[in-house]
N, C-alpha and C positions, 0 to 999 in steps of 0.2 A: 231611511234613518228619522224624516218629517214625522213618519206615523210613530214611531214608537217614543220619542218624545213629549208629541204631543199625549197618547197614552199616560207616559210619562205623571204629564202637567196635570192630566184628570183624574188620577189617581191620587196626587199630592191634595191637589184644589178639593177631592171628592175627604181622605180624610181630615182635612185641617175642619170641615164644614161640621163633621161629626163630631168633633171634638168638640164646637164653638157650640153644638146646638145637642147634642147629647150627654158631656160630661158632667154638666153644673147639673146640682137640684130643681127642681122643680112643684115649690111647696109653698113659695108667693111671700115666706118670710122673710121680709128686710130686718137685719139690725143696725135700728140707729143708733151712727156711733162707735158701732159694737158691741158684742154683747157684755155690756157694762154693769150694770145695774145689780143684779142678783148678787153677784160676787164679791159686788165693792171696787171694779178694777175702773184703770179711770178713763173717762170716757177719750175716744178717739185714738187709745195707744196699742198698739204693738199687741196687746193683751188680751185687750177686746175683740182684735180682731182673731186672734187665734182665738176664741170663747166664742168667737161665732162660726167658725169654720165648725171647731168640735162638736157644736149643738146641731151641724147640717142644716142651715140657713142657709135662704137661698142667696139671698145676697148681704153683708155685709159695707153700712155706707159709712164715707168720712168724711171730711172738712177739710179744704185746701184755702188757703192764701199764701201772700209773697213778701217773703220778709224786703226790706229797703235795698237792701244786697240781690233778689232779682231770684231767692233762694225759694222754692215751694214748698213748705207744709202743712202739716196734720195737726188741726186743731180747729173746734167748733165755732169758740169767740174769737171777737177782734183783736185779744189780750190775751196773751199766756202767762198768768204768777203775776197778772201784773204790769207786764211790757208790752205796748202797743206794737203786733206783727207787725204792722205795714209800712214802720216809723223804727224798726229795730233790724237790728241787722240780725244774719243766724249766730253769728258768734255770740252775740250780747244775748241771744235766747239761750244758748245754751249752757248761762248760770241759770239757770232754771232746772228744776228736771219734776216730771209726775211723780204722784203721790208713791208710787211704786218702784220711785229710782230710774223712770225710763228718760232717756232723752226725748224733747221733742221733736218726731219723725219726720223725713223728708219723704216727698214725693216716691223719691225715687226707692229707699230702705222701705218705706210701706208697702209697694210695689211688690216689691224681691221677695217680702215677706210672702207678699194673697200666691204669689207664682207658684210656692213649694205643692200649694193643691190646687186642685179641678174642682173644687166639688160646689166651693161657694163663691159667688159675683163680686167684685168690688166696684161698690156704686159711688162715685167722686163725684162727688160736689164739690163745684167751680164757686167758692163764695165772692157775691159782687163788691169789688173795690169802696172803699169810703173815701176814696178820694177822687178817683173818677170814673165815667162810664168809659173812655180812652183805657184807662186800666184795669178792669172789669176785663178788657177784651185783650189786651196782655197777656191777662194770666190764664185766660182760655185757652188764648193760641200754646203759651210755655205748657200747657197740662197738656193736651192731645201730643204738642213735640214728647215730652216728660212718657207718655206714654206708648206714642211708637222706640222711641231712642230705646224701652226694657223691651217692647216688642211683648206688650201686656192687653193689646188691646182685645181679646178674646177675654180677659178678664172683663174687662172696663166697662159697664154704663155710666154714664154722663148728666148730670144732672144739679139745675141751677136755677135762683132768681134774679141770674142778670140775664135779660130779652139778648139783650146786644151779645156777653157769650156766648149763649147758647147760641146763635145763628155763626160764630164766630166757628165754636167745638166744629159745628154742623160746615163748615167753608174750610175747614181744617184738614178734615175725615167724612166728607160724604157718608159712609157707610157705617160712622158709630151712632147709638143707639143713645140720642140726647133729650134730657123729656125736660119740662119746666114747671117751675115752683110757687110762681108766685100768683098765678087763680086768675088776674086781670084779663086772657086771652080766651076766647072762645076756643074750642076742640077742631073748629074747621079752619080757625088763625094756626092755628099749631099746624095742622096737616098742610096748608100753602105752604107755609114757612119751610116746612121738613124736617119738623119736632118727630122727635118717635110717638113722643105720648106727653102724658099732665101726669102731675104728683103732685095733688094739692091738699091743704086743708082740709081732715075732715068735716069739720064743721060746715065751709065752703057746700063739698060734696053734699053732708047734709039738704039742704037748701037752693041748691041745684042738681038733684040726684040726674034730671033729664041728661045732663052732661056724662057721664058715664054711659047712657046707653050712644049718644052720639058721636061720643069718641070711639066705640068698639065698632059702630057703621061705619068708623072711617077706616078703621083697622089700626087706630091707637091702641096703646098702652095706659094702662086705667091705674094708681096707684095713691095713698094717703100718706097725710101725715100728720101728725103726731098718734098712732092710733093707741092706746093705752088703756082704753076703760073696758069692760070688758061687754060692758051694751054696743059701744060703738064698735070695736072687734068686728063681735055677732051681726051688726046691721053688717057693716060691710063686705062681710062673709057673703050677706044674701046677694048682695050687688055682683058676688063672681066676677071680682078686679084680679090684676092681674099680679100683683102685689098686695103687701101692705107693711108700712111702714111703724117698727115700733121698739118704744123702750121695755117690752114686758116678750121678748120672742120666745118663752120659754109659756106662758099663758099662751100663748096665739098656737102654740104647739100645740098644747094642749087641747083646744077649743075646735082646732082642724082633725086631731087625731078622733074627739067624740062626734065628728061630724061620718065619720066613715063604717 
């Protein structure tokens, strides 16, 4: 009986790993705030997520804040249509809409939409709080709990400018992929702290190209934001990164295809 249960568990774990590792696209293209630019869609909307999925992007990045009443919402800026997110309730924020008529999505709504497919990863940016470091840590903790509640761990990689928030996410889920954005830590420091990799500004990496090799040697992933110019995309492709975050996913796909 024990052997049968062990065999069943092994099969289930293997199936789960297969989904996690093989189902998602492997093309380096991370759509920044979703694929919004070409079709004039609202950034970080469900529509821009849907378009990133339709394009076949490896990942679709989105940004997360917490309202004054503790609701996690998806938006890039600290305000939504002039309303400060951190000092507004979610009910208050619902009085405004995106240009396409969408409400400001909650994290749960966004994850639910993202889980309808298994090709595009959801790149979850935990925004640093403007109020306090402690609130940044709270946002990170609630973010990981929300992902676990939605059973979306296989879809989600985390990124953040908050070092403390990143450490909290790693603490909450040591198996999670968490990359750091700010650029003030060396690859060795990130490795020691348990980060999955870095996602640094393209200009910072052009000035410190040795960090790319150092990260690869340490087994860290390499990404850059936000790479939109063709010459920068070509330069970064030459570095053989793991991912490239861009507002121009269509252009990046063309450049990758031209190299085949």
